[in-house]
Phi, psi and omega in degrees: 000162183303139182296335181299320183296316179303319180286338179289317187292313177296321179297319176299324179289325184287321179294321178299312184301308185289328183280323186217066185295343181294340182301328183267007182279169182300138181267139175263112176301137186288323182265341188061031180292349175245300185203145170284339190233097180262007182304143176283123185280351175266115172299135177244131182205182188211132183280133185234120166270354174191153184205144182239171192294327180289327168296314181303309176310307180294319174300317172290323177294333186256005180066037184262147168272161173236134178247137181213161180280133180288128173225140180254002177288147178288151178067018182278169176290327176295320171304320183289314177305306181302319184293319181290327178288329180289314179297319185261004177059055178254139171287126190244136176256132182262145175233114170271132190209187181295330176300320177304326190251044172058039172062022170282127182269347179285170179290126186290160171294141191299316179298316183290325173296313175301314172304316180298312185293321176299306182298328181283322174294310177295324180287325186240356185293352179290332174238353180255110180241006173227133187225121185262140184249101172085177178225122179044072181293347176275348177272085188291351179266318186253340192232321183209117184269349183289182174242192189287335176290324177290322186290318175306315179297314171301327177290322176301300185298322179290317178300318188299313189288315180296310183295327180293328172273315186236074193303335178270000182294155183253120180256130177248118188263175181070351165060028177085060181279160191281128176264316168202130182228002181087357173237113184299335181301325184285327173292316178303315183293323177290324176295324186286319186291317180304313181303319183291313182296321185290320178302319179288353182095020183288349181275353172280349182253011171218172180252345185202161172247154178236145181224158182243141184229109181230133181275331187048050182156182179292142176298136180210170179296331178287325180290320177303308184290326175291324182294307184309310181305313182294315176309317181289322180297319183287317168310314179295317177302308185279356183084027178071039174295142173305141190245128168256137162261107180265358165204135169197134186203173171210155179282160173225141172064026175181153179071028170089008185242158180231181182298330181288325178298307180302315186287329178293319180291329179295315181301304188290325178289322176300316176297321182294306180305317182290322188286337178267013170064034175285167187276333183205148174231117177247122189268137180252120353224196190282301185225190184229155171242175171302317182300320182294318185297311176303330173268011179067016181267078179248069179274349197294146170279343171240146185276188178303335173259023180061026170272133173304136179269182173304320184298325179300308179306317181296317181295320169311314182279320197280325179297338181245017186308320183290333174295318170303315184290314179307311183296319170303320180290315179295333172296318176292322174292325183292326182278003179280129174257104189292340183282329174263338180085016180220166174266133177280162189297314185206151182290342182278186182046042181056021183056037200257356186243130184230135179238120170299311173234124018265329197306301184291327179293313179293323184294322175298321173301315180293318186275340190306322178291353186251007185301345179290339177281135188306312185302309183291317191296315173306323182281322176302317176304314187287325179294314175304312177304318181298327176295322172295320182302328178237056185288127185240117177292153183289336179300124184072003172276118175222122174230138190297329183285359172296334177303329184285337181262008182071020178293153176299132188211126184264122178272159355274183184284132183271169175298153183241160177222150174267130179236143169277131185256317187194156167253136173221116174046047176077012167243153179256142180239126184228175184215138173241128191232134176272088190233018187280170180275332181270167175249163184249133182267133179283003168278339182256330180236128187300313182300325177292320176300311185288317175299323181287324177302316183291315180301313179296313185298321177285346173256018178061024169264070190301320179297314176295327178302303180311304184300310182302319175301310186293327176302313183293314185286344178289339182273354176284125185253003181109337178240326178187184188255134182245090178247190184289354171257001181298132182231102187301327181284342178267320188105186191274152169279121184288324188291344176289333178295313178299317173304317180303309176296323179294316181285330179293318178297322184288327176274354180064040185248148174303141174229157181293115190295345179294324180301304181307311182293322178300315175308304182293329173298343182269352177290135186273126181230174185307126178105347183250321183218174181288176188291331183294328188259006186287126177104337180279164179263133185296144182288326181229162170208165175247177183294336183268319177188181183267089182273345180275115186268011180271129174245164180217154176301305187303311177293328182292317180293320174292326176298316185292314183290333182285317180289330182267345185299135171230127176304155170290146187289137171261157182302128179302158172276172181311118188289160172305149174300146176254166182278173182249126357294139178278111175306135179283113179282150181250162184303141178300129179292142175296129178297144173286109182250157183287127183294135179216152178299146180301124181273143183226140185304126175219150173247151187221076169286169176274133186286149182228155183282355183270166189296321181241078185275152169263114180299126174218098183313135158222178189291322189213128175293136172242133191250140184235163183297139183285153170285168181306315178286125182300128174197171184299142173295137170295112186224155167288129189294148183292150180299341187222164181296157186231161181205157185283155184285140179296143188240129186288156187296139166227178177300330181259355189234112186287149181272131178294165195294330182231065175296152170297140176228158344283137174233114171300146175253017183289150182277156180291159187298315180243104176218155180232123185284142177241168178304146172296144176246110187263133183225142178274135179240142173101141180259027181293137179280346177281313180190153177257133180282149174268119180251131172262119185249126180253119184253114186250330183292156167301152166060023183260127177228137175309128173278317179198163184253150173289154180297000000 
């Protein structure tokens, strides 16, 4: 898409951020369905060599820490940063280094060293509770000409002095050794230094260790594996000390990289380090100067005019991703109607429409990983019971979203139709089935492209998976997806962003981080929408902002699945060589990952009422009374792709191979069995599958029959 459009989208975000920054603060879930404490356990911060008030305000509003170089001189950059952090209630991390000691790179005199630390901790300890000791001590040319023995003594004196004044302060040792820099020699040198300091007792003089991670190139699987290997080696050497990443960064607008590359690296590295359970992630650096730009050092989250870059937007969102997910899960819980036993499609239109497929099927997939929560467990149990009330055998039932649950799926994806199952107290219950005679092309529909990619990937057809994924990405214009269903007056479909992120994760492919940013920006939060829609994801959005205040279950469930999907861990590549004496590396630990249902490729076009419909998404399906002859209900197609609800096992209903678990098969407390209703499904010329619908609830009458 034109560069100008990209700027419009980012500018819209920045205007919203500056005008109403509270929107991007942590969302407090209304139902508490996941957790009452959604605070991120990993410290997220930025290294600042200078800072202005506008930057301080944004950092404070979005919960960032700031690290800065300690200087005792008046009118120093440190003094300005300290004052702004104190004014805006920002947690400040102090780094003692050669700059603190008048730029001397030799080991400081013990008396001078202790006196300097005493002065700093006494003067600034009111807001500085974390102190890092030196910077990259293995760089003997620029930062430290001493050896491991001298550094260990510096660390001992620093720890002793700091704890005497501030007993609860955190002392961070090793000064940012190289974790990965693209040069194995630096890693070997860092591991050896860590080994020597540990042997000399240095781990007794600190509470954590710090490492630096620069890719010096595009983020890749090799970089991720090398980082993971080195992390485990440092942990083994130091006795599993907590690890702080006190510098990690990537260029923008220089050295072959642009702002999108920088933002993508920030996203990927942040997610990697969080999965590896590091204690803190500090981005290098906050802003840029003319001097930085002249040296092609464009690491800043803000440009030379203090304007936030794309990477800052990404950082704001990814650091609070779990909060977004918690809010979405709360939304799904809030949309559950215990009287009917299902989650409604949208809070709008009097919450009168319920879809077994796809809404409640997707909701089960999205909520199942959170079944340890009592509220979620009860919702899943009741949806499962309602599924029994409308028990549908798997034979002949095909819905595109079954791909996400790794159910067997015959490609290509067929056309879909919406069917009404029942009316209950003024509400309608429906189902969407891909049972048409025609097929849907992934060259025409973005959702079909990404669902097909997942399906092929799960069937080990990598080439077809990549082709389908590529077809989907060609319809991305930098703001949204433009396919045959795109309506410029309505805006972009939010659910397609979720499918893009989801499919890219399944295929282990990079995705444009702007799609991720746009997806999270489409969650409606306090101050943007009414209570009913809060936490849900908007159905549509525009290039400027998310103006559509209608949310829906399908889009929200897909967003949860996309955000929480974690690919299976691959075998690491050959680790970098280790120093002599070589600390014995241990196997790379499996990252702690957010539980998510196993992904399977699925494509999601909008269902249509004719046997070979052309999917055209709209906001809400409208059901009309069926004609005497059983046929698909004329409906306005749903705005997102659909899929059948998973059915719990019964004597006549085989359980698919990968049903969401746990799902209770207990019956509702008050049900009355009605005669079985046998309906023929599918327009196949070969044979029509027989689907058994068991109607158990009171006051339920069939609204229509399958064709």
